[in-house]
N, C-alpha and C positions, 0 to 999 in steps of 0.2 A: 504494499499499500504506499503510495506517495501522495502526500498532501500538498496543498498550495504553497506553504511556506518553503518546503524543500524544492519544489518546482521553480519557485521564484529565484532561488539562488542558482540552480542548475542552468536555467534559461536566461538568467540575467535580466529578468523583467519584474516589474512591480506586481503586487497582487491585484491591484486595480486593472492593470493592463491584461493580466491573465483572465480576470473576470470579464473584461470587455470582449476579448477574443472568444471566450466561451459563449457569451450572450449572442455574438454575431455568428456563431456556428462555424468558426474556423477550427475548433477542436471539440471533441465530444467525450469529456471524462465521465467515468461511471459515477453515479450518485449513491452513496452509502445510506444505510438506514437512518443514521443520525443527521443526514442532510449534507454531510461533507462531500466534497468532490475527490474522487480517487483517480489520480493521473498515472498512466503507464508510461513505459519508456518511449513508445511511439508518440505520445502526447508531448513529452519533453523535447524530442527531436523536432517535432512539428512546430512547437513554440520557438525553438531556436531559429528555425528557418523563418518564421513569421517576424521575429525580432530583426533578423538580417534584412528582410524585404522592406520592413518599415523604415529602417535606417537608410535604405536606398531610395526611399520616397514613393514606394508603391502604396496605393490605397487599399483599403480592406477588400473591396470588390476585385481589384486586380490580384491581390493575394489569393483570394478564393479561386479565381480562374487558374492561376498558376499551380496551386496545390492540387487541383482536380485534373490537371493535364500532365500525363506521364511522359509525353513526347518532348517537352521543353519548348514546343513551338510558341506557346502563349508568352512565355518569358522573353523570347527573342523578339516577338512582335511588339511587346511592351517596351523593350529596349529601344527599338527604332522609333516608336511613338515619342519616347522621351528625348531621343536625339533630335527629332523634328521640332519638338517644343523648345529644346535648348537652342537650336538654330534660329527659331522664330524669336526667342527672347533676345539673342545676341543681335539679330537684325533690328529689332525694335529699339535696343539701346543705341545702335548706330544712328537710327532715324531721330531718336530723342536728342542726341548730341548735335545733329544737324539743325534741329529746331532751336536748340540753345544758342547756336551760332548765327541765328537769324535767317535761316534759309526760308524761301518762299513757301507758304502753306500749301499751295497747289502741288508743288513738287513733293512735299512731305506726304500728302494724300496719295499721290501716285506710288511713292515708295511703299506705303502701308498696303496698298492694293496688291502690289507685287508680292509682298510677304504673305498675304492671305491666299493669293492665287497659288503660290508654291505649296503652302501647307495643305490647302484643300485638296489639290490634285494628288499630292504625294500620299496623303492619308487614305484617299479613296483607292488609289492603286494598291496600297498595302492591304486594304480590306477586300478588294475585288479578286485578288489572286492568292492562292494558298501557299503557305510554307516559305521555303527559301526563295522560290521564284518570285513571290510577291515582294519579299524584301529586296531582291536584286533589281526588279524593274522600278520599284519605288525610288531607290537611290539613283538608278540610271536616269530616269526622266526628271527627277527633282533638280538635277544639275543644270537643266535647260530652262528653268522656270524662275529666273531671277529678275526679269524685266517687267515693268508695269504694262498693263494693257493700254495700247496707244491708239488703236484704230477700231472701227466698227467690225472689221473682218476678224480681228483678234478677239473681240468680245464674243462674236458668234462662234468662233472656234472653241473658246473656253466653255461656252454653254453646251456645245456639242460633246465635249469631252466629259463634263460632269454628268450629263444625261446618260452617256454611254456607260460610264463607270457605275452609275446608280442602278442601271438596268442590265448590266452584263450578266449572262448566265453563269451558274456556278461551274468552276473548273474542278472536277473531282477525278482523282486518280484511283485505279484499282488498288486493293490493299497491298499487293506485292510490290507495286511501283511506289506507293506512299511509304512503305517500310524502307525501300531502297533509298529514297530521298531523305528520309529522317536519319538513317544511319550514316549516309555519306555527306550530309550537310550540317551535322550536329555542331561542328566547331566553326562554321562559317559565320563569323561575327561581322560587325560593321566595318572594321578595318580591312578584313579579308575582301569583302564585297567591293569596297571603295578602291582598294589596290587592283582588284581584277578589272574594274571599269577603267581605271587609269591605264592599265596595260592595253586594253582594247583601243582606247583613244590613241595611244602612241603607235599601235600597229597599223591603224588606217591612215595616220598622217604621212607615213612613208612605207607604203605596202611593199614596194620593190625590195627595200632593205630587210623588211620583216620576212618576206618569203625566202630571201637568200640566207638569212641567219638561221631560219628555222626549217630549212628544206628537209633535213633528215627526219625531224619530228613530224612534219606534215605528211611525208611519205609513209611513215610508220602508221600514222592515224588513218591514212587512206587505205592501207592494207587491212587494218583492223575493221574499217567500215565495210569492207567487202567480205568479211568472214562470217561464217555461221554463228560464231560466238556473239558478234555484235547484233546480227539480225534477230537473235533470240534473247537479247539482253533487255533489261528494263530501260536502258538508255534509248534504244530504238523505239520502244513502246512510248516513252515520254515524248520523243520527237514527233511521232505520228499523232499522238493525242493533242499536242500543242498546235501542230499544223492544222488539224481539223477544227480545234476550238477557235483559233485565230481567224480561220476562213469563215466559219459559220456565225461567229459572234459579232462580226463587224470590225474587229480589231484592225485588220488591214484596210478596209474600205472606209471606216469612219474615224477611228481613234488616231491612227498614224497620220493621215492627211490633215486632220484637225491640229495635231501637234506641230506639224510643219507650218501651218498658218499662224499658229499662236506664237511659236518661238523661232526666230530667225536662226539662233544658235543651233537648235535641233535640226532645222532644215539643212543647214550647212554640214552638220555632223552626218546626217542621213545621206547627203550627197557624197561625202567622203566614203561612207560605208559602201554605197553602191559602186563607186569607182573601184574600191579595193576588191569588192566581190567579183566584178567583171574581170579584173586582172587575175584574180585567183582562179576563176573558172577557165580562163584562157590557158592557164598553165596546167590546171587539173580538171579537164572536162568531165572526168568520171564523177565529180561531185554534183554535176548539173541536176 
């Protein structure tokens, strides 16, 4: 039998905090005949996690979600939400400093609109697509959403994107594929995704140099793509599912064209990607 005084010491929490978490059903200690709560070792470990999550700024509802999720997916999604909020707060501070220096109010309003635009689309992307892929494309597209809406065309593009993301069908993977993704992306944190995107950016800025430097790796990958091992692998299933989803959902026909109209920087990036892809296919037509 472990009573609240002992648990308080082990979990480094006040008795009031433990009572609060019990009332909010984050833990479920047994109730003895005398009315005392009896905590087991699992309760102590759970309270230790709760204490840690609270110190990291998670709300009670967020902690409930994380504790109920054995995959760790919820915690990673919360981490990106917090990263987006941190970026927004930093951007707001920058705008506030501009205001202190006497910058024109109309320019300040435009800056704030750009901040709202980036956060809105990034968070909707995170919610629209599951798992690691959602985190990846959230960070990928958020890099291109730093400018305020300047024209009616950009406003219409923004509206099209938000409507698309609000109504995008669910992207669900079969259990075997989801398990593969969970296992192989467990350690893919914000830094990993950001570095990966930066490498993609560098590769398309000078595709000739990239192909030359990575010729051996590309040829090994091409050989793997042609093998039965790849054709029967979760990777191939994922590629086919994504291709079908993007085609049927309007991602290619609605979302990407709207992104190009909304963001000049994304339009330029997309053009670079198309040029690099054409160059790649000219050298490796097997990938067509």
